[in-house]
mmCIF file as gemmi writes it, N, C-alpha and C atoms, coordinates in Angstrom:
data_model
loop_
_atom_site.group_PDB
_atom_site.id
_atom_site.type_symbol
_atom_site.label_atom_id
_atom_site.label_alt_id
_atom_site.label_comp_id
_atom_site.label_asym_id
_atom_site.label_entity_id
_atom_site.label_seq_id
_atom_site.pdbx_PDB_ins_code
_atom_site.Cartn_x
_atom_site.Cartn_y
_atom_site.Cartn_z
_atom_site.occupancy
_atom_site.B_iso_or_equiv
_atom_site.pdbx_formal_charge
_atom_site.auth_seq_id
_atom_site.auth_asym_id
_atom_site.pdbx_PDB_model_num
ATOM 1 N N . UNK Axp A 1 ? -6.08 5.293 -8.104 1 0 ? 1 A 1
ATOM 2 C CA . UNK Axp A 1 ? -6.965 6.142 -7.42 1 0 ? 1 A 1
ATOM 3 C C . UNK Axp A 1 ? -7.997 5.197 -6.623 1 0 ? 1 A 1
ATOM 4 N N . UNK Axp A 2 ? -8.033 5.193 -5.349 1 0 ? 2 A 1
ATOM 5 C CA . UNK Axp A 2 ? -8.887 4.245 -4.66 1 0 ? 2 A 1
ATOM 6 C C . UNK Axp A 2 ? -10.329 4.807 -4.744 1 0 ? 2 A 1
ATOM 7 N N . UNK Axp A 3 ? -11.176 3.876 -4.764 1 0 ? 3 A 1
ATOM 8 C CA . UNK Axp A 3 ? -12.626 4.275 -4.659 1 0 ? 3 A 1
ATOM 9 C C . UNK Axp A 3 ? -12.935 4.864 -3.414 1 0 ? 3 A 1
ATOM 10 N N . UNK Axp A 4 ? -13.906 5.838 -3.473 1 0 ? 4 A 1
ATOM 11 C CA . UNK Axp A 4 ? -14.232 6.437 -2.194 1 0 ? 4 A 1
ATOM 12 C C . UNK Axp A 4 ? -14.612 5.516 -1.204 1 0 ? 4 A 1
ATOM 13 N N . UNK Axp A 5 ? -14.034 5.527 -0.034 1 0 ? 5 A 1
ATOM 14 C CA . UNK Axp A 5 ? -14.343 4.614 1.131 1 0 ? 5 A 1
ATOM 15 C C . UNK Axp A 5 ? -15.763 4.696 1.621 1 0 ? 5 A 1
ATOM 16 N N . UNK Axp A 6 ? -16.555 5.776 1.135 1 0 ? 6 A 1
ATOM 17 C CA . UNK Axp A 6 ? -17.89 5.767 1.735 1 0 ? 6 A 1
ATOM 18 C C . UNK Axp A 6 ? -18.824 5.236 0.762 1 0 ? 6 A 1
ATOM 19 N N . UNK Axp A 7 ? -18.31 4.754 -0.579 1 0 ? 7 A 1
ATOM 20 C CA . UNK Axp A 7 ? -19.215 4.234 -1.483 1 0 ? 7 A 1
ATOM 21 C C . UNK Axp A 7 ? -18.802 2.697 -1.437 1 0 ? 7 A 1
ATOM 22 N N . UNK Axp A 8 ? -19.631 1.879 -0.944 1 0 ? 8 A 1
ATOM 23 C CA . UNK Axp A 8 ? -19.403 0.496 -0.788 1 0 ? 8 A 1
ATOM 24 C C . UNK Axp A 8 ? -20.171 -0.306 -1.777 1 0 ? 8 A 1
ATOM 25 N N . UNK Axp A 9 ? -20.686 0.237 -2.723 1 0 ? 9 A 1
ATOM 26 C CA . UNK Axp A 9 ? -21.476 -0.405 -3.805 1 0 ? 9 A 1
ATOM 27 C C . UNK Axp A 9 ? -20.379 -1.168 -4.581 1 0 ? 9 A 1
ATOM 28 N N . UNK Axp A 10 ? -20.735 -2.455 -4.863 1 0 ? 10 A 1
ATOM 29 C CA . UNK Axp A 10 ? -19.74 -3.291 -5.689 1 0 ? 10 A 1
ATOM 30 C C . UNK Axp A 10 ? -19.87 -2.822 -7.158 1 0 ? 10 A 1
ATOM 31 N N . UNK Axp A 11 ? -18.763 -3.022 -7.88 1 0 ? 11 A 1
ATOM 32 C CA . UNK Axp A 11 ? -18.688 -2.799 -9.208 1 0 ? 11 A 1
ATOM 33 C C . UNK Axp A 11 ? -19.452 -3.939 -9.931 1 0 ? 11 A 1
ATOM 34 N N . UNK Axp A 12 ? -20.253 -3.614 -10.8 1 0 ? 12 A 1
ATOM 35 C CA . UNK Axp A 12 ? -21.272 -4.634 -11.163 1 0 ? 12 A 1
ATOM 36 C C . UNK Axp A 12 ? -20.912 -4.999 -12.785 1 0 ? 12 A 1
ATOM 37 N N . UNK Axp A 13 ? -20.139 -4.453 -13.389 1 0 ? 13 A 1
ATOM 38 C CA . UNK Axp A 13 ? -19.887 -4.891 -14.694 1 0 ? 13 A 1
ATOM 39 C C . UNK Axp A 13 ? -18.598 -4.338 -15.272 1 0 ? 13 A 1
ATOM 40 N N . UNK Axp A 14 ? -18.04 -4.832 -16.44 1 0 ? 14 A 1
ATOM 41 C CA . UNK Axp A 14 ? -16.782 -4.493 -17.03 1 0 ? 14 A 1
ATOM 42 C C . UNK Axp A 14 ? -16.807 -2.908 -17.478 1 0 ? 14 A 1
ATOM 43 N N . UNK Axp A 15 ? -17.782 -2.391 -17.958 1 0 ? 15 A 1
ATOM 44 C CA . UNK Axp A 15 ? -17.867 -1.063 -18.221 1 0 ? 15 A 1
ATOM 45 C C . UNK Axp A 15 ? -17.699 -0.16 -17.004 1 0 ? 15 A 1
ATOM 46 N N . UNK Axp A 16 ? -18.309 -0.517 -15.987 1 0 ? 16 A 1
ATOM 47 C CA . UNK Axp A 16 ? -18.374 0.317 -14.699 1 0 ? 16 A 1
ATOM 48 C C . UNK Axp A 16 ? -16.874 0.168 -14.084 1 0 ? 16 A 1
ATOM 49 N N . UNK Axp A 17 ? -16.181 -0.996 -14.261 1 0 ? 17 A 1
ATOM 50 C CA . UNK Axp A 17 ? -14.788 -1.057 -13.857 1 0 ? 17 A 1
ATOM 51 C C . UNK Axp A 17 ? -14.007 -0.292 -14.65 1 0 ? 17 A 1
ATOM 52 N N . UNK Axp A 18 ? -14.108 -0.412 -16.073 1 0 ? 18 A 1
ATOM 53 C CA . UNK Axp A 18 ? -13.153 0.544 -16.896 1 0 ? 18 A 1
ATOM 54 C C . UNK Axp A 18 ? -13.332 2.062 -16.722 1 0 ? 18 A 1
ATOM 55 N N . UNK Axp A 19 ? -14.704 2.338 -16.552 1 0 ? 19 A 1
ATOM 56 C CA . UNK Axp A 19 ? -14.881 3.807 -16.109 1 0 ? 19 A 1
ATOM 57 C C . UNK Axp A 19 ? -14.167 4.263 -14.842 1 0 ? 19 A 1
ATOM 58 N N . UNK Axp A 20 ? -14.37 3.275 -13.782 1 0 ? 20 A 1
ATOM 59 C CA . UNK Axp A 20 ? -13.639 3.738 -12.475 1 0 ? 20 A 1
ATOM 60 C C . UNK Axp A 20 ? -12.12 3.766 -12.689 1 0 ? 20 A 1
ATOM 61 N N . UNK Axp A 21 ? -11.647 2.885 -13.389 1 0 ? 21 A 1
ATOM 62 C CA . UNK Axp A 21 ? -10.156 2.947 -13.573 1 0 ? 21 A 1
ATOM 63 C C . UNK Axp A 21 ? -9.692 4.277 -14.31 1 0 ? 21 A 1
ATOM 64 N N . UNK Axp A 22 ? -10.377 4.389 -15.38 1 0 ? 22 A 1
ATOM 65 C CA . UNK Axp A 22 ? -10.155 5.672 -16.297 1 0 ? 22 A 1
ATOM 66 C C . UNK Axp A 22 ? -10.111 6.817 -15.52 1 0 ? 22 A 1
ATOM 67 N N . UNK Axp A 23 ? -10.836 6.919 -14.413 1 0 ? 23 A 1
ATOM 68 C CA . UNK Axp A 23 ? -11.017 8.179 -13.62 1 0 ? 23 A 1
ATOM 69 C C . UNK Axp A 23 ? -9.571 8.588 -13.015 1 0 ? 23 A 1
ATOM 70 N N . UNK Axp A 24 ? -8.828 7.612 -12.873 1 0 ? 24 A 1
ATOM 71 C CA . UNK Axp A 24 ? -7.515 7.778 -12.193 1 0 ? 24 A 1
ATOM 72 C C . UNK Axp A 24 ? -6.421 8.07 -13.215 1 0 ? 24 A 1
ATOM 73 N N . UNK Axp A 25 ? -6.737 8.12 -14.513 1 0 ? 25 A 1
ATOM 74 C CA . UNK Axp A 25 ? -5.584 8.487 -15.501 1 0 ? 25 A 1
ATOM 75 C C . UNK Axp A 25 ? -5.263 9.893 -15.511 1 0 ? 25 A 1
ATOM 76 N N . UNK Axp A 26 ? -3.998 10.061 -15.77 1 0 ? 26 A 1
ATOM 77 C CA . UNK Axp A 26 ? -3.424 11.466 -15.918 1 0 ? 26 A 1
ATOM 78 C C . UNK Axp A 26 ? -3.348 11.674 -17.29 1 0 ? 26 A 1
ATOM 79 N N . UNK Axp A 27 ? -3.485 12.994 -17.744 1 0 ? 27 A 1
ATOM 80 C CA . UNK Axp A 27 ? -3.378 13.557 -19.053 1 0 ? 27 A 1
ATOM 81 C C . UNK Axp A 27 ? -2.012 13.088 -19.602 1 0 ? 27 A 1
ATOM 82 N N . UNK Axp A 28 ? -1.766 12.836 -20.878 1 0 ? 28 A 1
ATOM 83 C CA . UNK Axp A 28 ? -0.375 12.414 -21.346 1 0 ? 28 A 1
ATOM 84 C C . UNK Axp A 28 ? 0.704 13.332 -21.041 1 0 ? 28 A 1
ATOM 85 N N . UNK Axp A 29 ? 0.406 14.686 -21.096 1 0 ? 29 A 1
ATOM 86 C CA . UNK Axp A 29 ? 1.724 15.655 -20.651 1 0 ? 29 A 1
ATOM 87 C C . UNK Axp A 29 ? 2.098 15.539 -19.214 1 0 ? 29 A 1
ATOM 88 N N . UNK Axp A 30 ? 1.298 14.848 -18.447 1 0 ? 30 A 1
ATOM 89 C CA . UNK Axp A 30 ? 1.637 14.691 -16.946 1 0 ? 30 A 1
ATOM 90 C C . UNK Axp A 30 ? 2.233 13.302 -16.576 1 0 ? 30 A 1
ATOM 91 N N . UNK Axp A 31 ? 2.52 12.392 -17.772 1 0 ? 31 A 1
ATOM 92 C CA . UNK Axp A 31 ? 2.987 11.207 -17.483 1 0 ? 31 A 1
ATOM 93 C C . UNK Axp A 31 ? 4.402 11.318 -17.103 1 0 ? 31 A 1
ATOM 94 N N . UNK Axp A 32 ? 4.909 10.358 -16.246 1 0 ? 32 A 1
ATOM 95 C CA . UNK Axp A 32 ? 6.323 10.241 -15.69 1 0 ? 32 A 1
ATOM 96 C C . UNK Axp A 32 ? 6.66 8.892 -15.742 1 0 ? 32 A 1
ATOM 97 N N . UNK Axp A 33 ? 7.954 8.528 -15.806 1 0 ? 33 A 1
ATOM 98 C CA . UNK Axp A 33 ? 8.339 7.244 -15.696 1 0 ? 33 A 1
ATOM 99 C C . UNK Axp A 33 ? 8.394 6.829 -14.229 1 0 ? 33 A 1
ATOM 100 N N . UNK Axp A 34 ? 7.982 5.622 -13.846 1 0 ? 34 A 1
ATOM 101 C CA . UNK Axp A 34 ? 7.864 5.179 -12.564 1 0 ? 34 A 1
ATOM 102 C C . UNK Axp A 34 ? 7.447 3.72 -12.5 1 0 ? 34 A 1
ATOM 103 N N . UNK Axp A 35 ? 7.645 3.164 -11.278 1 0 ? 35 A 1
ATOM 104 C CA . UNK Axp A 35 ? 7.164 1.814 -11.256 1 0 ? 35 A 1
ATOM 105 C C . UNK Axp A 35 ? 6.719 1.491 -9.7 1 0 ? 35 A 1
ATOM 106 N N . UNK Axp A 36 ? 5.845 0.696 -9.555 1 0 ? 36 A 1
ATOM 107 C CA . UNK Axp A 36 ? 5.439 0.304 -8.184 1 0 ? 36 A 1
ATOM 108 C C . UNK Axp A 36 ? 5.154 -1.197 -8.223 1 0 ? 36 A 1
ATOM 109 N N . UNK Axp A 37 ? 5.704 -1.875 -7.288 1 0 ? 37 A 1
ATOM 110 C CA . UNK Axp A 37 ? 5.443 -3.253 -7.032 1 0 ? 37 A 1
ATOM 111 C C . UNK Axp A 37 ? 5.203 -3.754 -5.686 1 0 ? 37 A 1
ATOM 112 N N . UNK Axp A 38 ? 4.521 -4.716 -5.521 1 0 ? 38 A 1
ATOM 113 C CA . UNK Axp A 38 ? 4.175 -5.173 -4.09 1 0 ? 38 A 1
ATOM 114 C C . UNK Axp A 38 ? 5.222 -6.365 -3.756 1 0 ? 38 A 1
ATOM 115 N N . UNK Axp A 39 ? 5.412 -6.534 -2.384 1 0 ? 39 A 1
ATOM 116 C CA . UNK Axp A 39 ? 6.419 -7.549 -2.028 1 0 ? 39 A 1
ATOM 117 C C . UNK Axp A 39 ? 5.612 -8.341 -1.127 1 0 ? 39 A 1
ATOM 118 N N . UNK Axp A 40 ? 5.714 -9.588 -1.298 1 0 ? 40 A 1
ATOM 119 C CA . UNK Axp A 40 ? 4.987 -10.589 -0.456 1 0 ? 40 A 1
ATOM 120 C C . UNK Axp A 40 ? 6.073 -11.288 0.338 1 0 ? 40 A 1
ATOM 121 N N . UNK Axp A 41 ? 6.243 -11.058 1.614 1 0 ? 41 A 1
ATOM 122 C CA . UNK Axp A 41 ? 7.278 -11.728 2.398 1 0 ? 41 A 1
ATOM 123 C C . UNK Axp A 41 ? 6.728 -13.195 3.019 1 0 ? 41 A 1
ATOM 124 N N . UNK Axp A 42 ? 7.761 -14.085 2.809 1 0 ? 42 A 1
ATOM 125 C CA . UNK Axp A 42 ? 7.554 -15.375 3.336 1 0 ? 42 A 1
ATOM 126 C C . UNK Axp A 42 ? 8.674 -15.896 4.263 1 0 ? 42 A 1
ATOM 127 N N . UNK Axp A 43 ? 8.453 -16.669 5.316 1 0 ? 43 A 1
ATOM 128 C CA . UNK Axp A 43 ? 9.664 -17.132 6.111 1 0 ? 43 A 1
ATOM 129 C C . UNK Axp A 43 ? 10.392 -17.995 5.302 1 0 ? 43 A 1
ATOM 130 N N . UNK Axp A 44 ? 11.802 -18.016 5.417 1 0 ? 44 A 1
ATOM 131 C CA . UNK Axp A 44 ? 12.628 -18.92 4.688 1 0 ? 44 A 1
ATOM 132 C C . UNK Axp A 44 ? 12.358 -20.432 5.343 1 0 ? 44 A 1
ATOM 133 N N . UNK Axp A 45 ? 12.165 -20.485 6.576 1 0 ? 45 A 1
ATOM 134 C CA . UNK Axp A 45 ? 11.819 -21.76 7.106 1 0 ? 45 A 1
ATOM 135 C C . UNK Axp A 45 ? 10.445 -22.093 6.977 1 0 ? 45 A 1
ATOM 136 N N . UNK Axp A 46 ? 10.089 -23.055 5.943 1 0 ? 46 A 1
ATOM 137 C CA . UNK Axp A 46 ? 8.748 -23.495 5.77 1 0 ? 46 A 1
ATOM 138 C C . UNK Axp A 46 ? 7.891 -22.621 4.804 1 0 ? 46 A 1
ATOM 139 N N . UNK Axp A 47 ? 8.542 -21.503 4.263 1 0 ? 47 A 1
ATOM 140 C CA . UNK Axp A 47 ? 7.898 -20.733 3.196 1 0 ? 47 A 1
ATOM 141 C C . UNK Axp A 47 ? 6.388 -20.267 3.642 1 0 ? 47 A 1
ATOM 142 N N . UNK Axp A 48 ? 6.098 -20.093 4.848 1 0 ? 48 A 1
ATOM 143 C CA . UNK Axp A 48 ? 4.85 -19.754 5.37 1 0 ? 48 A 1
ATOM 144 C C . UNK Axp A 48 ? 4.803 -18.003 5.225 1 0 ? 48 A 1
ATOM 145 N N . UNK Axp A 49 ? 3.69 -17.528 4.773 1 0 ? 49 A 1
ATOM 146 C CA . UNK Axp A 49 ? 3.547 -16.155 4.641 1 0 ? 49 A 1
ATOM 147 C C . UNK Axp A 49 ? 3.667 -15.524 6.142 1 0 ? 49 A 1
ATOM 148 N N . UNK Axp A 50 ? 4.371 -14.24 6.151 1 0 ? 50 A 1
ATOM 149 C CA . UNK Axp A 50 ? 4.602 -13.476 7.302 1 0 ? 50 A 1
ATOM 150 C C . UNK Axp A 50 ? 3.339 -12.815 7.69 1 0 ? 50 A 1
ATOM 151 N N . UNK Axp A 51 ? 2.711 -13.104 9.012 1 0 ? 51 A 1
ATOM 152 C CA . UNK Axp A 51 ? 1.565 -12.408 9.433 1 0 ? 51 A 1
ATOM 153 C C . UNK Axp A 51 ? 1.724 -10.98 9.594 1 0 ? 51 A 1
ATOM 154 N N . UNK Axp A 52 ? 0.709 -10.337 9.813 1 0 ? 52 A 1
ATOM 155 C CA . UNK Axp A 52 ? 0.73 -8.783 10.254 1 0 ? 52 A 1
ATOM 156 C C . UNK Axp A 52 ? 1.293 -8.67 11.67 1 0 ? 52 A 1
ATOM 157 N N . UNK Axp A 53 ? 0.731 -9.344 12.573 1 0 ? 53 A 1
ATOM 158 C CA . UNK Axp A 53 ? 1.063 -9.271 13.966 1 0 ? 53 A 1
ATOM 159 C C . UNK Axp A 53 ? 2.292 -10.236 14.451 1 0 ? 53 A 1
ATOM 160 N N . UNK Axp A 54 ? 2.569 -10.114 15.719 1 0 ? 54 A 1
ATOM 161 C CA . UNK Axp A 54 ? 3.648 -10.918 16.238 1 0 ? 54 A 1
ATOM 162 C C . UNK Axp A 54 ? 5.103 -10.323 16.105 1 0 ? 54 A 1
ATOM 163 N N . UNK Axp A 55 ? 6.067 -10.963 16.804 1 0 ? 55 A 1
ATOM 164 C CA . UNK Axp A 55 ? 7.395 -10.458 16.922 1 0 ? 55 A 1
ATOM 165 C C . UNK Axp A 55 ? 8.169 -10.298 15.558 1 0 ? 55 A 1
ATOM 166 N N . UNK Axp A 56 ? 7.725 -11.316 14.657 1 0 ? 56 A 1
ATOM 167 C CA . UNK Axp A 56 ? 8.417 -11.302 13.319 1 0 ? 56 A 1
ATOM 168 C C . UNK Axp A 56 ? 7.458 -10.945 12.288 1 0 ? 56 A 1
ATOM 169 N N . UNK Axp A 57 ? 6.347 -10.242 12.607 1 0 ? 57 A 1
ATOM 170 C CA . UNK Axp A 57 ? 5.389 -9.964 11.77 1 0 ? 57 A 1
ATOM 171 C C . UNK Axp A 57 ? 5.556 -8.432 10.942 1 0 ? 57 A 1
ATOM 172 N N . UNK Axp A 58 ? 4.753 -8.229 10.047 1 0 ? 58 A 1
ATOM 173 C CA . UNK Axp A 58 ? 4.783 -6.923 9.208 1 0 ? 58 A 1
ATOM 174 C C . UNK Axp A 58 ? 4.811 -5.702 10.08 1 0 ? 58 A 1
ATOM 175 N N . UNK Axp A 59 ? 3.934 -5.635 11.191 1 0 ? 59 A 1
ATOM 176 C CA . UNK Axp A 59 ? 3.835 -4.475 12.078 1 0 ? 59 A 1
ATOM 177 C C . UNK Axp A 59 ? 5.231 -4.444 12.693 1 0 ? 59 A 1
ATOM 178 N N . UNK Axp A 60 ? 5.859 -5.318 13.196 1 0 ? 60 A 1
ATOM 179 C CA . UNK Axp A 60 ? 7.169 -5.359 13.868 1 0 ? 60 A 1
ATOM 180 C C . UNK Axp A 60 ? 8.259 -4.834 12.85 1 0 ? 60 A 1
ATOM 181 N N . UNK Axp A 61 ? 8.17 -5.263 11.718 1 0 ? 61 A 1
ATOM 182 C CA . UNK Axp A 61 ? 9.108 -4.755 10.673 1 0 ? 61 A 1
ATOM 183 C C . UNK Axp A 61 ? 8.919 -3.252 10.399 1 0 ? 61 A 1
ATOM 184 N N . UNK Axp A 62 ? 7.726 -2.886 10.311 1 0 ? 62 A 1
ATOM 185 C CA . UNK Axp A 62 ? 7.483 -1.494 9.869 1 0 ? 62 A 1
ATOM 186 C C . UNK Axp A 62 ? 7.836 -0.653 11.124 1 0 ? 62 A 1
ATOM 187 N N . UNK Axp A 63 ? 7.551 -1.044 12.316 1 0 ? 63 A 1
ATOM 188 C CA . UNK Axp A 63 ? 7.846 -0.323 13.43 1 0 ? 63 A 1
ATOM 189 C C . UNK Axp A 63 ? 9.409 -0.195 13.636 1 0 ? 63 A 1
ATOM 190 N N . UNK Axp A 64 ? 10.012 -1.269 13.427 1 0 ? 64 A 1
ATOM 191 C CA . UNK Axp A 64 ? 11.498 -1.284 13.505 1 0 ? 64 A 1
ATOM 192 C C . UNK Axp A 64 ? 12.203 -0.272 12.532 1 0 ? 64 A 1
ATOM 193 N N . UNK Axp A 65 ? 11.65 -0.348 11.26 1 0 ? 65 A 1
ATOM 194 C CA . UNK Axp A 65 ? 12.092 0.542 10.198 1 0 ? 65 A 1
ATOM 195 C C . UNK Axp A 65 ? 11.796 1.997 10.592 1 0 ? 65 A 1
ATOM 196 N N . UNK Axp A 66 ? 10.702 2.141 11.23 1 0 ? 66 A 1
ATOM 197 C CA . UNK Axp A 66 ? 10.225 3.59 11.601 1 0 ? 66 A 1
ATOM 198 C C . UNK Axp A 66 ? 11.255 4.142 12.606 1 0 ? 66 A 1
ATOM 199 N N . UNK Axp A 67 ? 11.361 3.303 13.71 1 0 ? 67 A 1
ATOM 200 C CA . UNK Axp A 67 ? 12.487 3.782 14.798 1 0 ? 67 A 1
ATOM 201 C C . UNK Axp A 67 ? 13.836 3.89 14.25 1 0 ? 67 A 1
ATOM 202 N N . UNK Axp A 68 ? 14.199 3.143 13.347 1 0 ? 68 A 1
ATOM 203 C CA . UNK Axp A 68 ? 15.613 3.284 12.835 1 0 ? 68 A 1
ATOM 204 C C . UNK Axp A 68 ? 15.828 4.422 11.888 1 0 ? 68 A 1
ATOM 205 N N . UNK Axp A 69 ? 14.795 4.47 11.009 1 0 ? 69 A 1
ATOM 206 C CA . UNK Axp A 69 ? 14.928 5.682 9.982 1 0 ? 69 A 1
ATOM 207 C C . UNK Axp A 69 ? 14.37 7.003 10.226 1 0 ? 69 A 1
ATOM 208 N N . UNK Axp A 70 ? 13.372 6.936 11.268 1 0 ? 70 A 1
ATOM 209 C CA . UNK Axp A 70 ? 12.679 8.172 11.575 1 0 ? 70 A 1
ATOM 210 C C . UNK Axp A 70 ? 11.594 8.517 10.592 1 0 ? 70 A 1
ATOM 211 N N . UNK Axp A 71 ? 11.036 7.466 9.821 1 0 ? 71 A 1
ATOM 212 C CA . UNK Axp A 71 ? 10.079 7.948 8.824 1 0 ? 71 A 1
ATOM 213 C C . UNK Axp A 71 ? 8.797 7.918 9.592 1 0 ? 71 A 1
ATOM 214 N N . UNK Axp A 72 ? 7.847 8.674 8.956 1 0 ? 72 A 1
ATOM 215 C CA . UNK Axp A 72 ? 6.318 8.76 9.438 1 0 ? 72 A 1
ATOM 216 C C . UNK Axp A 72 ? 5.661 7.604 9.175 1 0 ? 72 A 1
ATOM 217 N N . UNK Axp A 73 ? 4.791 7.076 10.137 1 0 ? 73 A 1
ATOM 218 C CA . UNK Axp A 73 ? 3.919 5.941 9.76 1 0 ? 73 A 1
ATOM 219 C C . UNK Axp A 73 ? 2.785 6.388 8.82 1 0 ? 73 A 1
ATOM 220 N N . UNK Axp A 74 ? 2.233 5.464 8.098 1 0 ? 74 A 1
ATOM 221 C CA . UNK Axp A 74 ? 1.038 5.513 7.358 1 0 ? 74 A 1
ATOM 222 C C . UNK Axp A 74 ? 0.049 4.587 8.166 1 0 ? 74 A 1
ATOM 223 N N . UNK Axp A 75 ? -0.984 5.151 8.83 1 0 ? 75 A 1
ATOM 224 C CA . UNK Axp A 75 ? -1.967 4.524 9.744 1 0 ? 75 A 1
ATOM 225 C C . UNK Axp A 75 ? -3.276 4.273 9.038 1 0 ? 75 A 1
ATOM 226 N N . UNK Axp A 76 ? -3.842 3.139 9.096 1 0 ? 76 A 1
ATOM 227 C CA . UNK Axp A 76 ? -5.057 2.763 8.709 1 0 ? 76 A 1
ATOM 228 C C . UNK Axp A 76 ? -5.871 2.097 9.685 1 0 ? 76 A 1
ATOM 229 N N . UNK Axp A 77 ? -6.972 2.642 10.204 1 0 ? 77 A 1
ATOM 230 C CA . UNK Axp A 77 ? -7.744 2.069 11.173 1 0 ? 77 A 1
ATOM 231 C C . UNK Axp A 77 ? -6.92 1.627 12.461 1 0 ? 77 A 1
ATOM 232 N N . UNK Axp A 78 ? -5.969 2.539 12.84 1 0 ? 78 A 1
ATOM 233 C CA . UNK Axp A 78 ? -5.117 2.305 13.973 1 0 ? 78 A 1
ATOM 234 C C . UNK Axp A 78 ? -3.929 1.422 13.816 1 0 ? 78 A 1
ATOM 235 N N . UNK Axp A 79 ? -3.776 0.909 12.683 1 0 ? 79 A 1
ATOM 236 C CA . UNK Axp A 79 ? -2.605 0.099 12.239 1 0 ? 79 A 1
ATOM 237 C C . UNK Axp A 79 ? -1.676 0.576 11.477 1 0 ? 79 A 1
ATOM 238 N N . UNK Axp A 80 ? -0.377 0.436 11.705 1 0 ? 80 A 1
ATOM 239 C CA . UNK Axp A 80 ? 0.662 0.976 10.725 1 0 ? 80 A 1
ATOM 240 C C . UNK Axp A 80 ? 0.719 0.009 9.558 1 0 ? 80 A 1
ATOM 241 N N . UNK Axp A 81 ? 0.563 0.655 8.353 1 0 ? 81 A 1
ATOM 242 C CA . UNK Axp A 81 ? 0.567 -0.105 7.031 1 0 ? 81 A 1
ATOM 243 C C . UNK Axp A 81 ? 1.602 0.27 6.186 1 0 ? 81 A 1
ATOM 244 N N . UNK Axp A 82 ? 2.381 1.263 6.537 1 0 ? 82 A 1
ATOM 245 C CA . UNK Axp A 82 ? 3.409 1.814 5.609 1 0 ? 82 A 1
ATOM 246 C C . UNK Axp A 82 ? 4.176 2.782 6.296 1 0 ? 82 A 1
ATOM 247 N N . UNK Axp A 83 ? 5.17 3.417 5.587 1 0 ? 83 A 1
ATOM 248 C CA . UNK Axp A 83 ? 6.021 4.438 6.035 1 0 ? 83 A 1
ATOM 249 C C . UNK Axp A 83 ? 6.161 5.481 4.882 1 0 ? 83 A 1
ATOM 250 N N . UNK Axp A 84 ? 6.442 6.754 5.39 1 0 ? 84 A 1
ATOM 251 C CA . UNK Axp A 84 ? 6.574 7.838 4.484 1 0 ? 84 A 1
ATOM 252 C C . UNK Axp A 84 ? 7.94 8.519 4.835 1 0 ? 84 A 1
ATOM 253 N N . UNK Axp A 85 ? 8.904 8.444 3.885 1 0 ? 85 A 1
ATOM 254 C CA . UNK Axp A 85 ? 10.228 9.112 4.145 1 0 ? 85 A 1
ATOM 255 C C . UNK Axp A 85 ? 10.144 10.458 3.868 1 0 ? 85 A 1
ATOM 256 N N . UNK Axp A 86 ? 11.174 11.268 4.295 1 0 ? 86 A 1
ATOM 257 C CA . UNK Axp A 86 ? 11.134 12.782 4.274 1 0 ? 86 A 1
ATOM 258 C C . UNK Axp A 86 ? 10.755 13.534 2.918 1 0 ? 86 A 1
ATOM 259 N N . UNK Axp A 87 ? 11.086 12.822 1.777 1 0 ? 87 A 1
ATOM 260 C CA . UNK Axp A 87 ? 10.732 13.444 0.545 1 0 ? 87 A 1
ATOM 261 C C . UNK Axp A 87 ? 9.353 13.097 0.085 1 0 ? 87 A 1
ATOM 262 N N . UNK Axp A 88 ? 8.581 12.232 1.013 1 0 ? 88 A 1
ATOM 263 C CA . UNK Axp A 88 ? 7.12 12.011 0.705 1 0 ? 88 A 1
ATOM 264 C C . UNK Axp A 88 ? 6.931 10.664 -0.016 1 0 ? 88 A 1
ATOM 265 N N . UNK Axp A 89 ? 8.06 9.927 -0.254 1 0 ? 89 A 1
ATOM 266 C CA . UNK Axp A 89 ? 7.92 8.599 -0.891 1 0 ? 89 A 1
ATOM 267 C C . UNK Axp A 89 ? 7.478 7.605 0.117 1 0 ? 89 A 1
ATOM 268 N N . UNK Axp A 90 ? 6.502 6.717 -0.185 1 0 ? 90 A 1
ATOM 269 C CA . UNK Axp A 90 ? 6.017 5.606 0.733 1 0 ? 90 A 1
ATOM 270 C C . UNK Axp A 90 ? 6.745 4.488 0.572 1 0 ? 90 A 1
ATOM 271 N N . UNK Axp A 91 ? 6.758 3.724 1.79 1 0 ? 91 A 1
ATOM 272 C CA . UNK Axp A 91 ? 7.423 2.506 1.705 1 0 ? 91 A 1
ATOM 273 C C . UNK Axp A 91 ? 6.577 1.286 2.492 1 0 ? 91 A 1
């Protein structure tokens, strides 16, 4: 659960961090098996990280997938940051 985007106060201690994280917990009866992991792309040639912009950037990859798969874009501040497939799963 992301912190409210209108609350820009920094977390100032371990207790506050633990409390904030605990707010996102589900009750045990709603637990399900699942996994989420991030992927960090690098170019094979030179191992440089892939930038957001440019012909071979993250935006181009997401827009290409959107065009090919017909998935809906996830937009943040005018930028495509992900895709949602028809069953509501994000990519």
